[in-house]
C-alpha positions as CSV (number, residue, x, y, z in Angstrom):
1,M,17.9,14.4,29.0
2,T,16.5,17.5,29.8
3,K,13.4,19.8,27.7
4,T,16.0,22.0,26.8
5,Q,18.5,19.1,25.8
6,V,15.8,17.8,23.7
7,L,14.8,21.2,21.8
8,A,18.4,22.0,20.9
9,L,18.6,18.1,19.4
10,L,15.9,18.8,17.0
11,K,17.2,22.2,16.1
12,E,20.2,19.8,15.2
13,N,17.9,18.2,12.7
14,R,15.5,20.3,11.9
15,N,15.2,19.9,8.0
16,K,14.4,23.0,6.3
17,R,12.0,21.8,3.2
18,G,10.1,20.5,6.4
19,I,10.0,23.6,7.6
20,A,9.1,25.4,4.2
21,H,6.2,22.7,4.0
22,W,4.9,23.4,7.6
23,K,4.8,26.9,6.5
24,K,2.4,26.7,3.7
25,K,0.0,26.8,6.3
26,P,-1.2,28.6,9.1
27,R,-1.0,26.6,12.0
28,T,-0.8,26.8,15.9
29,L,2.3,25.4,16.3
30,K,6.0,25.7,15.2
31,S,7.6,23.1,13.9
32,F,11.8,22.2,12.9
33,G,10.2,20.0,10.0
34,I,11.7,16.9,10.6
35,G,9.4,13.6,9.2
36,L,8.1,10.6,11.9
37,T,11.1,8.4,10.9
38,Q,13.5,10.5,12.2
39,L,11.6,11.8,15.0
40,R,11.2,7.6,16.1
41,K,14.9,7.8,15.7
42,L,15.7,10.2,17.5
43,A,13.2,9.0,20.6
44,K,14.9,5.8,20.7
45,Q,18.4,7.4,20.7
46,I,16.2,10.1,24.0
47,G,15.0,7.1,25.6
48,R,11.3,6.4,28.1
49,D,10.7,9.0,30.4
50,H,7.5,10.0,31.7
51,K,8.6,13.5,33.2
52,L,10.3,14.6,30.2
53,A,7.4,13.3,28.0
54,G,4.8,15.5,30.0
55,Q,6.8,19.0,29.6
56,L,7.6,17.8,25.8
57,W,4.0,17.2,25.3
58,K,3.4,21.2,26.7
59,S,6.0,23.2,23.7
60,D,4.6,24.5,21.3
61,F,6.4,23.0,18.3
62,Y,5.5,19.4,17.0
63,D,8.2,17.8,16.7
64,A,9.0,18.1,20.7
65,K,4.9,16.9,21.4
66,V,5.6,14.2,18.6
67,I,8.8,13.1,20.8
68,G,6.6,13.4,24.1
69,L,4.1,11.0,22.8
70,L,6.7,8.6,21.6
71,I,9.1,8.9,24.8
72,D,6.4,8.5,27.4
73,D,6.1,5.4,29.9
74,P,3.0,2.8,29.3
75,K,3.3,1.9,32.7
76,Q,2.8,5.6,34.3
77,L,0.1,6.3,31.8
78,S,-2.7,7.1,33.4
79,R,-6.3,7.1,31.3
80,E,-6.7,10.9,33.1
81,Q,-3.6,11.6,30.8
82,A,-5.0,10.0,27.5
83,E,-7.8,11.4,28.0
84,E,-6.7,15.7,28.7
85,Q,-4.0,14.6,25.7
86,V,-7.0,13.9,23.2
87,E,-8.3,16.6,23.9
88,E,-5.6,18.9,22.9
89,L,-5.1,17.2,19.7
90,N,-8.1,18.8,18.1
91,A,-8.5,16.5,14.7
92,G,-5.0,17.2,14.0
93,M,-1.8,15.2,12.9
94,L,-0.8,14.2,16.5
95,S,-3.7,12.2,16.3
96,H,-2.4,9.4,14.1
97,V,1.0,9.6,16.6
98,F,-1.1,9.3,19.1
99,A,-2.9,6.5,18.7
100,S,-0.8,4.3,16.2
101,C,3.1,4.3,14.6
102,D,3.6,1.6,17.3
103,A,2.4,4.5,19.8
104,T,3.1,4.1,23.9
105,L,-0.4,5.0,24.6
106,A,-1.2,1.2,22.8
107,K,0.9,-0.2,25.7
108,A,-0.5,1.2,28.3
109,P,-2.3,-1.4,30.6
110,F,-5.6,0.1,29.8
111,A,-5.6,0.3,25.9
112,F,-8.0,-2.1,25.1
113,E,-11.0,-0.6,27.4
114,L,-10.0,2.6,25.9
115,A,-10.0,1.5,22.4
116,C,-13.7,0.0,23.2
117,D,-15.0,3.5,24.8
118,W,-13.8,5.5,22.3
119,M,-14.7,3.7,19.6
120,E,-18.1,4.6,20.7
121,S,-17.8,7.7,22.4
122,K,-19.5,10.5,19.8
123,N,-16.6,12.5,19.6
124,D,-14.6,12.0,16.0
125,V,-11.3,12.7,17.3
126,R,-11.9,10.0,19.9
127,R,-13.1,7.5,17.4
128,R,-10.7,8.3,14.9
129,C,-7.6,7.2,18.0
130,G,-10.2,4.0,18.9
131,Y,-9.4,2.7,16.0
132,A,-5.9,3.7,15.2
133,L,-5.8,1.4,18.9
134,V,-7.8,-1.6,17.4
135,Y,-4.6,-1.5,14.4
136,E,-2.0,-1.7,17.2
137,L,-3.8,-4.0,20.0
138,S,-4.2,-6.5,16.7
139,K,-0.7,-7.1,16.6
140,K,-1.1,-8.5,20.2
141,N,-2.8,-11.4,21.6
142,I,-5.1,-9.9,23.8
143,T,-7.7,-12.9,25.6
144,A,-11.1,-10.6,25.3
145,M,-10.0,-9.3,21.3
146,D,-10.9,-12.7,20.0
147,D,-12.1,-14.0,16.6
148,V,-16.1,-13.1,17.8
149,W,-15.0,-9.7,19.0
150,Y,-12.7,-8.6,15.9
151,L,-15.8,-10.5,13.2
152,A,-18.4,-8.1,15.2
153,R,-15.7,-4.8,14.8
154,I,-15.2,-6.4,10.9
155,K,-19.4,-6.2,10.9
156,H,-19.9,-3.0,12.4
157,I,-17.2,-1.1,10.2
158,Q,-18.3,-2.6,6.6
159,Q,-22.0,-1.2,8.2
160,T,-20.7,2.5,9.6
161,I,-17.9,3.4,7.4
162,H,-19.6,5.7,5.0
163,G,-21.5,7.1,7.1
164,E,-18.0,8.1,9.5
165,E,-16.2,11.5,9.2
166,M,-13.5,11.2,7.4
167,W,-10.3,10.6,9.0
168,V,-12.6,8.1,11.4
169,R,-12.9,6.3,7.7
170,E,-9.1,6.3,7.4
171,S,-8.8,5.3,10.9
172,M,-11.0,2.7,10.4
173,C,-9.1,1.2,7.3
174,G,-6.4,0.7,9.3
175,A,-8.0,-1.5,11.6
176,M,-9.8,-3.6,9.1
177,M,-5.9,-4.1,7.7
178,G,-4.7,-4.9,11.0
179,I,-8.1,-7.6,11.7
180,G,-7.3,-8.8,8.3
181,K,-3.8,-9.4,8.9
182,R,-4.3,-12.3,11.9
183,N,-5.5,-15.3,10.9
184,K,-7.3,-17.0,7.9
185,K,-10.4,-16.7,9.4
186,L,-10.5,-13.0,9.9
187,N,-8.7,-12.4,6.8
188,T,-11.3,-14.3,4.5
189,A,-14.1,-12.1,6.4
190,A,-12.2,-8.5,6.1
191,I,-11.3,-9.7,2.4
192,R,-15.2,-9.7,1.9
193,A,-16.4,-6.8,4.2
194,V,-13.7,-4.6,2.2
195,K,-14.9,-5.5,-1.1
196,T,-18.9,-4.7,0.1
197,I,-17.6,-1.5,1.4
198,G,-15.1,-0.5,-2.3
199,P,-13.6,2.9,-1.9
200,V,-13.0,4.9,0.9
201,D,-12.9,8.5,-0.1
202,V,-10.0,10.4,1.9
203,D,-8.8,13.3,0.8
204,Y,-5.0,14.7,2.1
205,G,-5.2,17.9,0.0
206,D,-2.0,19.3,-1.3
207,D,-0.2,16.7,0.4
208,N,1.6,14.2,-2.2
209,S,3.0,11.6,0.7
210,C,-0.2,10.4,1.3
211,E,-2.3,8.1,-0.6
212,P,-5.5,6.6,0.8
213,I,-4.9,3.3,2.8
214,D,-5.2,0.3,-0.2
215,V,-6.4,-2.6,2.2
216,L,-7.5,-4.6,-0.2
217,K,-4.3,-4.9,-1.6
218,H,-2.5,-5.7,2.1
219,L,-4.7,-8.4,3.2
220,T,-4.5,-10.0,-0.2
221,S,-0.4,-9.9,-0.4
222,D,1.7,-12.6,-1.5
223,Y,3.1,-13.1,1.6
224,L,-0.6,-13.5,3.3
225,K,-1.6,-16.2,1.0
226,K,1.6,-18.1,2.0
227,K,1.5,-17.3,5.8
228,F,-1.8,-19.0,5.9
229,T,-1.6,-21.8,3.9
230,A,1.9,-22.3,5.0
231,K,1.1,-25.4,7.5
232,P,1.3,-25.5,10.8
């Protein structure tokens, strides 16, 4: 598909209610008001296309930028591209799609090294994205990300989360949730840390569709209890 065809597809799927919600706040980007679930379906329909992804990223429509992030080819992504794009996120909603939501970036061969570097960055947006990448990568079995590495990350989150920028705190909660779902040892450590941390303040403003992640609820679910007590 071409950029023009994608924009036409987005226009066909525009959501009037979503557009009205988008216009409640002053924004630099326009939007067709399409929700992320629908955008992910459209991205699958379009398919992987690195060149098209780059063209859509330059669009002034939020929805088109999201599609661009979702259809990019992880094998063609470069560290330079990731660094350029993270500079353009401006701490907005694109940050979430950029590094989480089954993000293309998390599938890039350099994703682990990028996550490690960004978690130590002085830039809030990079730290937020770094922890979001940890959540995505925790679903995989990466040699460098063993239990020792994860336990150190749990300890660091426990010690620093309340002093972090709000959206970094939210991303840390997501990372903790992902880590705690890996195995019983990490689950026990994550639950202990979450209880020590206590409530984590995240203000979503007037967006009633978003609620803070209840990490403890996820980590103590019946599903995980059954998973970790099941015989090999």
